[in-house]
N, C-alpha and C positions, 0 to 999 in steps of 0.2 A: 504493500500500500504506500502510495506516495505521501510524503510529508507536506505540511502546509507550505513550507518554504519552496519545495520543488514545484508544487502546483503554481505558486506565484511566479516562479521563474518561467514556467511554460506559458502561462497566460501573458506575462509581460513580453516575452519573445514574439508570440504570435501577433499581439496587438501592434507592437512597435514596428516589426518587420513588415506586417501587413500595411501599415501606414507608409513605409518607405516604398513598397511595391506600388501602392496606389498613387503616390506622388510621382513615381517614375513613369507610370502609364499615362498620367495626366500631362506630364512634361513631354512625352513622346507625341501625344495627341496635339499639343500646341505646336510642336516642331513641324508636324505634317501639315498643319493649317497655315504655316507661314506663307504669305502671298508675296512672292518676289515679282519684280517688274517683268512684263512681257516685252518682247522685241517690238520696237516702235515701227510702224509702217512708214516708209519714207514719204509717201504722199501726205499722210496725216501730219507728220512732223513739218513738212513744207507748208501746208495750209495753216497749221496752227501758228507757226512763226510769222507767216505773212499777215495773219490777223492781228499780230502784235506790232505790225509795221516793220518787220524784218525780213526782207527777201532772202531766199536760201539758194546757195550755189552748191551743186554736186561736184566737188573737186575731183572725185574719182573719174568722172567722165572726161576730164581734161588731162589729168596726170596719169591715170591708170596704174595706181600703186599695186604692187604685188601683195597678195594676201588680204586685200581689202575689197569688200563688196560695194559699200556705199560710204562716201565721206561728205556729209552734208554740213555746210558752214553758213552762218548768217553773214550777210554782206556788211562788212565793217564800215562802209561809206554811209549807209543809211540806218544802221542799227546802233544804239548806244552801248550794246554789250555783245560779246562774242559767245555764241552757243554753237557747239558742234556735236553732231551725232554720227558715230562711225560703227559700221558692222564689218565683221571679219570672217573670212573662210579659212584662215590659217592661225592656229593658236599661238605659235611663236611670235608672229607679227603682232597679234593682239597684246600679248604680255609686254613686248618691247614698247609698243605704243602707250599702253597703260602705265608702265613703269616710268617713262619719261614724263607723262602728264602728272603722275603722282608726285614726282620730285619737284616739278614746277609748282604744284599747289602747295606742298609742304615747305618749300623754300621761298615762299612769297616774299617775306622780308624777316629780319631778325626779331621784330617786335610782335609777331602774330602768335596766336595760340591755335594749334591745329586740333581738330577733332577727328577721330577715326572710329568708324562703326563697322562691325563685321557681322554678317549673318550667313550661316552655312546650314543648309538642310541636307537631306539625303540625295537630292536630285540636282541642286543648282548652287551657285555661289553668288554672293553679292558683296562688293566692297565699296565703301563710300569714304572719300577724303574731302574735307573742305576746311577752309581757313578764312578768317575775317580780319582784315587789317585795313590799311588805306586803300588796298585793292582787293576785292573779293574774288576768290577762285574756288572752283569745286570740280570734282571728277568722280564719276561713278562707273564701276564695272559690273555688268550683269550678263552672265552666259557668254554670248559672242558679240556684245555691243558695249560701247563706251560713250557716255554723255559727259561733255566737258563745258564749263562756263568760265568766263573771265569778264569782270566788270568793275567799274569804279564802285566804291563802297556805297554810294548813294542809290545804286541800283541793286543792292544786295537782296532786298526783300522781293523785288521783281523777279530776280533769277531764282530765288528759293520757291516762289510761287509757280514758276515754270516747271521746276523739278517735281513739285507736288502734282501739278496738273498732268504731267507725263508719267506719274506714278514711279518716279525714279528717286524718291527720297525715302531713306530708311528711318522708321520710327522704332525706338527701343521698346521691346515687349517686356514691360516691367512685371507683368503677371507671370510670364515664363521665367524670368529671373527669380521672382519670389518663390516659385515652386521649388527651384533648385536649392534656395537657401533653407526652405522649410525642411527638406530632406536632410540637409546637414545638421539642422537643429535636432532632428529626431535621432540621428546617429550619435550626436554629442550627448543627448539625454540617455541613450542606451549605455554609452561608455561610462558616464558618471554613476548611474545606478548600478551597473555591473561592477564597477570598481569599488563602490560602497560595500556590496556583498562580499567581494573578494578580500578586501582589507579587513572586513569584519571577521573573516575566517583566519587570516594570517596574523593580525595584530589586535583583533577585537576593538578596532578603532575605525569604523566605517566613515566617520566624518572627515577623515584625511582626504577622501576623494574630492572634497569641495575646495581644496587648496591647490590652485594651479602650480605646476612644476614640482612642488613637494610631493603631490600624489603620485606622479610618474616616478620620481626618485625612490619613493618607498616601495612601490610595486616592483620596480626594477631590482631593488635590493632583495626583496622577498622571493623573486622568481629567478633572477640571473645571478644573484650573489653580490652585486655591487650597484650602487646608485649611479656610479660614474658612467655606466652604459647609456643612461638616458641622454647624455650629451650628444650621442649620435643623432638625435632628432634634429640637431642644428646643422648636420652635414648632408648635402645632397647624396642620394643613393644610400648613404649610411643610415638615414632615417627609415628607409624601406627595410633594410636588413635588420635594424633594431626591432621594428614592429613584428617581423616574421619570427625573430628569436624570442621576443616577449610572449607572443601568442602560443608558440609551440611549447615553450617551457612552462607557460602558465597552466596549460592542460596537464603537462607532465608532473608538476609538483602536487597536483591533486589526484595523481595515480590514474590518469586516464590512459586508455590504450593508444597505440601508435597512430591508428587511423583517425582517432579523435583529435590528437595533437596536430596532425597534418591538416585536417579540415578546419581546425581552429585558426590556422594562418589565413585561410581564404574566406571564411564566412564567420568572422568573430561576432558580428551583430546577432547571429542566430545562436551560436554555441556559448558565448561568454555569459549571457544572462542565465542560461541553464546551469552552467558550472557554478556561477556565483551563488545560486540559491538552491542547489541540490544538497544531498547529504554527504558529499565527498569531503574528506578531511585533508588539511594541509600537511604535507610530508616534507619537512625541511631537509631531510637527507637526500631528496631528489633535486635540490637547488643546483643549478648549473655550476660546475667547478670553475674557479677563476683561472 
């Protein structure tokens, strides 16, 4: 018959990990629903800009650049700002074009602040770079097209509205970001509660789990034999190795079988709460040797 503590650990594990799975599924759903810009029809772009009083020239018809399908540019003589829309049939040419435009935007002048937004889903990519200084510039890459703008700062709002009308402006999905943060909070909650149960077994002082850094040091000493191992958390790659060592040996000092120790390294949010609140006893003789 299971004790009350082991039943609590089972219920806690099911509820918290169920919440993580639900958040993950919700996050995936929002990712699939991300609406990225569609390729702009060149006739639509031409008509739209002409309605703004900016005639459009297709430079590709005159220059015939390799790897480019259409290179539409507003006439600088009659338009107060430069807007260009380019489509490509060669990915290398696209990235070379976009990289040059990106550098032009981000190096506008030494006093500007640049903003970078990146959205990637399973099917397409979208990169947006813009900066606002004495001269406003923006560039957006989506799939096989690049939309670029350059204007005096007094026309910044006009250019931004054009990007919005053409659906080429990325808006940060704060709901999606919030879902990701909520899942991290759940994981943190699982770790704190599980550490409370573990330190209650090893030191009879579960409250230590509430003290940042000190809690990890104590757990490291009880499991790995030294609190100094916890400093590996500050070292790239070393922190991953430390967590694997900690989880494996955490199961080991409670006399769990080898398969449990191995699984503990990969699904700690499932097994750690079970271990923390089951009837297993701490065996100091199985602490890792220095």
